[in-house]
C-alpha positions as CSV (number, residue, x, y, z in Angstrom):
1,M,37.2,24.3,-24.9
2,S,35.1,23.4,-28.0
3,N,35.7,24.8,-31.5
4,S,33.0,27.4,-31.0
5,G,34.9,28.8,-28.0
6,T,32.4,27.5,-25.4
7,M,33.9,26.1,-22.3
8,V,33.0,22.4,-21.8
9,K,33.2,21.1,-18.2
10,T,34.8,17.7,-17.8
11,I,33.6,15.7,-14.9
12,Q,36.1,13.3,-13.4
13,F,34.5,10.2,-11.8
14,N,36.1,8.0,-9.2
15,N,36.4,4.7,-11.0
16,N,37.7,2.8,-8.0
17,N,34.8,0.5,-7.1
18,T,36.8,-1.8,-4.8
19,L,34.8,-2.5,-1.7
20,P,36.7,-1.6,1.5
21,D,36.9,-3.8,4.6
22,L,33.6,-3.8,6.4
23,S,34.5,-6.1,9.3
24,K,35.0,-3.3,11.8
25,K,32.4,-0.9,10.4
26,H,28.9,-0.3,11.8
27,G,25.7,1.6,10.9
28,A,26.5,4.8,8.9
29,E,30.0,3.7,8.2
30,I,28.8,0.7,6.3
31,T,26.4,2.9,4.3
32,A,29.1,5.3,3.5
33,A,31.5,2.5,2.4
34,V,29.0,0.6,0.3
35,F,27.7,3.7,-1.6
36,G,31.0,5.6,-1.6
37,L,29.6,8.5,0.3
38,N,31.1,11.0,2.7
39,T,30.0,10.4,6.3
40,K,28.4,13.9,6.4
41,V,26.3,13.0,3.4
42,V,25.2,9.8,5.2
43,K,23.5,11.9,7.8
44,E,21.5,13.6,5.0
45,V,20.7,10.1,3.6
46,S,19.4,9.1,7.0
47,N,17.3,12.2,7.3
48,V,15.8,11.7,3.8
49,N,15.2,8.1,4.6
50,K,13.1,9.0,7.6
51,M,11.1,11.4,5.4
52,Y,10.3,8.7,2.8
53,R,9.4,6.2,5.6
54,S,6.8,8.7,7.0
55,K,3.2,8.5,5.9
56,H,3.4,11.8,4.1
57,G,7.0,11.7,3.0
58,M,6.2,9.8,-0.2
59,F,4.2,12.8,-1.4
60,A,7.2,15.2,-1.0
61,S,7.8,15.5,-4.7
62,V,4.2,15.7,-5.8
63,P,3.0,19.3,-5.2
64,I,4.0,21.9,-7.8
65,L,6.4,24.8,-6.9
66,C,4.8,28.2,-6.4
67,Q,5.5,30.6,-9.3
68,D,3.2,33.3,-8.1
69,T,2.0,35.4,-11.1
70,D,3.7,33.0,-13.5
71,C,1.8,30.0,-12.2
72,P,-0.5,28.4,-14.9
73,Y,-3.2,28.0,-12.2
74,K,-3.0,31.5,-10.7
75,E,-6.6,32.3,-11.7
76,T,-7.9,29.4,-9.6
77,C,-5.5,29.8,-6.7
78,M,-7.2,30.3,-3.3
79,I,-4.1,31.3,-1.4
80,D,-3.7,34.9,-0.2
81,P,-1.1,36.6,-2.5
82,Q,0.8,37.7,0.6
83,N,1.3,34.1,1.6
84,R,2.5,32.9,-1.8
85,V,6.2,32.1,-1.6
86,I,8.0,31.5,-4.9
87,G,9.8,28.2,-4.9
88,Q,7.8,26.6,-2.1
89,R,5.3,23.7,-2.6
90,C,1.8,24.8,-3.5
91,P,-0.3,25.0,-0.3
92,M,-3.5,24.1,-2.2
93,E,-2.0,20.9,-3.5
94,V,-0.5,20.0,-0.1
95,A,-3.9,20.5,1.5
96,A,-5.5,18.3,-1.1
97,I,-2.9,15.6,-0.7
98,L,-3.2,15.5,3.1
99,A,-7.0,15.5,3.0
100,R,-7.5,12.8,0.4
101,Y,-4.8,10.6,1.9
102,E,-6.4,10.6,5.3
103,Q,-9.8,10.1,3.9
104,W,-8.8,7.1,1.8
105,C,-6.9,5.6,4.7
106,D,-10.0,5.9,6.9
107,H,-12.1,4.3,4.2
108,F,-9.8,1.3,3.8
109,E,-9.1,1.1,7.6
110,I,-5.4,1.8,7.5
111,N,-3.8,3.1,10.7
112,T,-2.6,6.7,10.2
113,V,-1.9,7.5,13.9
114,N,1.8,6.8,13.7
115,D,4.2,8.8,11.6
116,E,5.4,5.7,9.8
117,V,3.4,3.3,7.7
118,E,3.1,-0.1,9.3
119,P,4.7,-2.9,7.3
120,K,1.4,-4.8,7.1
121,D,-0.2,-1.7,5.4
122,L,2.7,-0.9,3.0
123,V,1.0,-2.3,-0.1
124,D,-2.3,-0.6,0.5
125,A,-0.5,2.7,1.5
126,T,1.5,2.6,-1.7
127,L,-1.6,2.1,-3.8
128,I,-3.4,4.9,-2.0
129,K,-0.4,7.1,-2.6
130,D,-0.7,6.4,-6.4
131,L,-4.5,7.1,-6.1
132,V,-3.9,10.5,-4.4
133,V,-1.3,11.5,-7.0
134,V,-3.9,10.7,-9.7
135,E,-6.5,12.8,-7.9
136,V,-4.0,15.7,-7.7
137,Q,-3.4,15.5,-11.5
138,M,-7.2,15.4,-12.0
139,L,-7.5,18.5,-9.9
140,R,-5.0,20.2,-12.3
141,A,-6.8,19.1,-15.4
142,E,-10.1,20.3,-13.9
143,N,-8.6,23.7,-13.1
144,K,-7.4,23.9,-16.7
145,I,-10.9,23.0,-18.0
146,A,-12.3,25.7,-15.7
147,L,-9.9,28.3,-17.1
148,N,-10.9,27.4,-20.7
149,G,-14.6,27.3,-19.8
150,D,-15.1,24.4,-22.2
151,F,-13.9,20.9,-22.8
152,M,-13.8,21.5,-26.5
153,A,-10.8,23.4,-28.1
154,Q,-9.9,25.0,-31.4
155,T,-7.1,22.9,-32.7
156,L,-5.0,23.0,-35.9
157,L,-6.1,20.2,-38.1
158,D,-4.3,20.7,-41.3
159,I,-2.2,23.0,-43.5
160,D,-2.7,23.1,-47.2
161,K,0.0,23.6,-49.9
162,K,-0.4,27.3,-49.7
163,C,0.4,27.1,-45.9
164,K,-3.2,28.0,-45.1
165,P,-4.1,26.6,-41.6
166,Y,-7.4,24.8,-41.0
167,Y,-8.8,24.7,-37.5
168,G,-11.6,22.6,-36.0
169,E,-13.1,21.8,-32.6
170,I,-12.0,18.6,-30.9
171,V,-12.0,17.5,-27.3
172,S,-9.3,19.5,-25.5
173,P,-6.1,17.8,-24.3
174,E,-7.1,18.6,-20.7
175,A,-10.4,16.7,-21.1
176,E,-8.7,13.7,-22.7
177,F,-6.1,13.7,-19.9
178,L,-8.9,13.8,-17.3
179,L,-10.6,10.8,-18.9
180,T,-7.3,8.9,-18.8
181,L,-6.8,9.7,-15.2
182,Q,-10.3,8.6,-14.3
183,D,-9.6,5.2,-15.9
184,R,-6.3,5.0,-13.9
185,K,-8.2,5.8,-10.7
186,I,-10.7,3.0,-11.3
187,K,-7.9,0.5,-11.8
188,I,-6.2,1.5,-8.6
189,L,-9.4,1.2,-6.7
190,N,-9.9,-2.3,-8.2
191,Q,-6.4,-3.2,-7.0
192,L,-7.2,-2.0,-3.5
193,N,-10.4,-4.0,-3.4
194,A,-8.5,-7.1,-4.8
195,T,-5.9,-6.9,-1.9
196,R,-8.8,-6.8,0.6
197,K,-10.4,-9.9,-1.0
198,D,-7.0,-11.7,-0.8
199,K,-6.6,-10.8,2.8
200,S,-10.1,-12.0,3.7
201,Q,-9.4,-15.3,2.0
202,D,-6.1,-15.7,3.9
203,K,-8.0,-15.0,7.1
204,R,-10.6,-17.7,6.3
205,R,-7.8,-20.2,5.6
206,E,-6.1,-19.3,8.9
207,S,-9.4,-19.6,10.8
208,A,-10.1,-23.0,9.2
209,S,-6.7,-24.3,10.2
210,D,-7.1,-23.0,13.7
211,E,-10.4,-24.7,14.0
212,A,-9.0,-28.0,12.8
213,I,-6.2,-27.8,15.4
214,R,-8.8,-27.0,18.1
215,I,-10.9,-30.0,17.2
216,F,-7.8,-32.3,17.1
217,Q,-6.7,-31.1,20.6
218,K,-10.2,-31.6,22.0
219,I,-10.4,-35.2,20.7
220,K,-7.0,-35.9,22.3
221,E,-8.3,-34.5,25.6
222,M,-11.3,-36.7,25.4
223,E,-9.2,-39.8,24.6
224,S,-7.1,-39.0,27.7
225,E,-10.2,-38.4,30.0
226,Q,-12.0,-41.6,28.8
227,N,-8.8,-43.8,28.7
228,T,-9.7,-44.6,25.1
229,I,-7.0,-45.7,22.7
230,D,-8.4,-43.8,19.7
231,I,-11.4,-41.8,18.7
232,D,-12.1,-41.6,15.0
233,I,-12.6,-37.9,14.0
234,I,-14.9,-39.0,11.2
235,D,-17.4,-40.5,13.7
236,A,-17.3,-37.3,15.9
237,E,-20.5,-35.3,16.3
238,F,-20.7,-31.6,16.7
239,D,-23.4,-29.2,18.1
240,D,-24.5,-25.9,16.6
241,S,-21.6,-24.1,18.3
242,G,-19.1,-26.4,16.8
243,N,-18.3,-28.2,20.0
244,I,-17.8,-32.0,20.1
245,V,-20.8,-33.9,21.4
246,V,-20.1,-36.9,23.6
247,N,-22.4,-39.9,23.0
248,K,-23.7,-40.7,26.5
249,E,-25.2,-44.1,25.4
250,E,-21.9,-45.4,24.1
251,E,-20.2,-44.1,27.2
252,A,-22.7,-46.0,29.4
253,E,-22.4,-49.2,27.3
254,T,-18.6,-49.0,27.7
255,D,-18.9,-48.5,31.4
256,G,-21.4,-51.4,31.7
257,T,-19.1,-53.8,29.9
258,E,-16.3,-52.8,32.2
259,D,-18.5,-53.3,35.3
260,N,-19.7,-56.8,34.1
261,T,-16.1,-57.8,33.5
262,R,-15.2,-56.7,37.0
263,K,-18.2,-58.6,38.5
264,Q,-17.5,-61.9,36.8
265,P,-16.0,-64.4,39.4
266,V,-12.6,-65.7,38.8
267,E,-12.5,-69.5,38.5
268,N,-10.0,-71.3,40.5
269,S,-7.9,-73.7,38.6
């Protein structure tokens, strides 16, 4: 108890951080041992883990909680008052999140059929998540501007020595916040476009490497078919389709030389 008579609750922490033997533990038992959790709590961890791995789970904390008549956006709320449940996530913001996320994923060709985000799309999906969160905040700012009816606001500028206040019109905080969010949105879109350029460059590198391997394998096949010791790739010719062109004249000359050699009589010693 403090001097003022107020009860102060003292929390006792478990300071034993010694790691138990994990040699015979598996799955949830290892998770419980490493983080010092009760096995029942581990089930909750697993459940929440699945939520955050899902394509919409990362938005779980974004929508505001319904406050019914105390909501700062109640004048712009389109939900039937009978369906407004205090303490639940705002249906309007949930709808906006789902719609914008699906639209942006379609635009950037990200697979949203499965419940979980595919590993190859994780970076893009995370950026789209940030983009949608920015758009939800923009929606809130726009609703505030709609409520005020103007992007200019009467703001206290100064107070003189006689405590007389002086007001003036400046850009409202909501309008300034909206401009900041628009800049953030543009940056995220640039990042998404940059990741696409990087991926396309990687694909071009891979395709060039694959093509080089194909040409090398084709030359080796030709060497085997023609019983040639070596074919110089620098001297190889290609058609418009990228296939190797065999020089028929050189082939004929080679065959003729071999035939003449075979036709020459062998002198008896």
